[in-house]
C-alpha positions in Angstrom: -27.9 -41.5 -51.1 -29.6 -41.6 -47.3 -29.4 -44.5 -45.5 -31.3 -45.0 -42.5 -29.5 -45.7 -39.1 -30.7 -48.6 -37.0 -30.0 -48.9 -33.2 -27.3 -51.1 -32.4 -27.8 -50.4 -28.8 -27.8 -53.9 -27.0 -30.4 -54.7 -24.4 -28.7 -53.9 -21.1 -31.8 -54.7 -18.2 -32.1 -57.4 -16.5 -34.4 -58.8 -13.3 -32.3 -60.5 -10.4 -34.0 -62.9 -7.6 -32.4 -62.3 -4.4 -33.0 -64.7 -1.4 -33.6 -62.6 2.1 -32.9 -62.6 5.5 -35.7 -63.4 8.2 -35.5 -60.0 9.5 -37.7 -58.8 6.4 -40.5 -60.5 8.2 -40.7 -57.5 10.4 -41.5 -55.4 7.7 -45.0 -54.8 8.0 -45.4 -54.3 4.0 -43.4 -57.5 3.3 -46.0 -59.4 5.6 -48.9 -58.1 3.9 -47.9 -59.2 0.5 -46.8 -62.4 1.7 -49.2 -63.7 4.5 -47.6 -67.0 6.2 -44.6 -66.8 4.2 -41.1 -66.0 5.7 -37.6 -65.4 3.7 -34.6 -64.0 4.0 -33.2 -60.5 3.5 -30.5 -59.9 1.0 -28.4 -63.2 1.8 -27.4 -63.9 -2.0 -28.3 -63.9 -5.5 -30.4 -67.0 -6.8 -29.1 -66.9 -10.6 -31.0 -70.1 -11.5 -34.2 -68.1 -11.1 -33.6 -65.3 -13.4 -30.5 -65.9 -15.5 -32.2 -67.3 -18.4 -34.1 -63.8 -19.1 -31.2 -61.4 -18.9 -30.7 -59.1 -20.9 -33.4 -57.6 -22.1 -34.8 -54.4 -22.8 -36.3 -51.9 -20.3 -40.2 -52.4 -21.0 -39.3 -56.3 -20.9 -37.9 -56.1 -17.6 -40.5 -54.1 -16.2 -43.1 -56.9 -17.6 -40.8 -60.1 -16.5 -40.4 -58.3 -12.9 -44.0 -58.6 -12.6 -44.7 -62.1 -14.3 -41.8 -63.5 -12.6 -43.0 -62.4 -9.0 -46.3 -64.1 -10.1 -44.5 -67.5 -11.0 -42.5 -67.8 -8.0 -45.4 -66.5 -5.6 -47.2 -69.8 -7.1 -44.1 -71.8 -6.5 -44.1 -71.0 -3.2 -42.0 -68.4 -2.5 -42.5 -65.1 -0.7 -42.1 -62.1 -3.1 -41.4 -58.5 -2.6 -41.0 -56.1 -5.6 -39.4 -53.1 -5.2 
């Protein structure tokens, strides 16, 4: 009898929120994406803003990066997505 193999691979993609240093304001792309807002540049992770979502499948992480960016902008954060 043939059995169908199911994937046992766990989700292993994550999104992160990183507090940025003020120097990022000197990057034109950041200024364009965040007019009127200054954040830090690689100072520390902010797990309170993302850890509830991780881990997730690859497509979920791609979608969550966009959705989380939108939500953070609406909450008043400057956002720069890679």
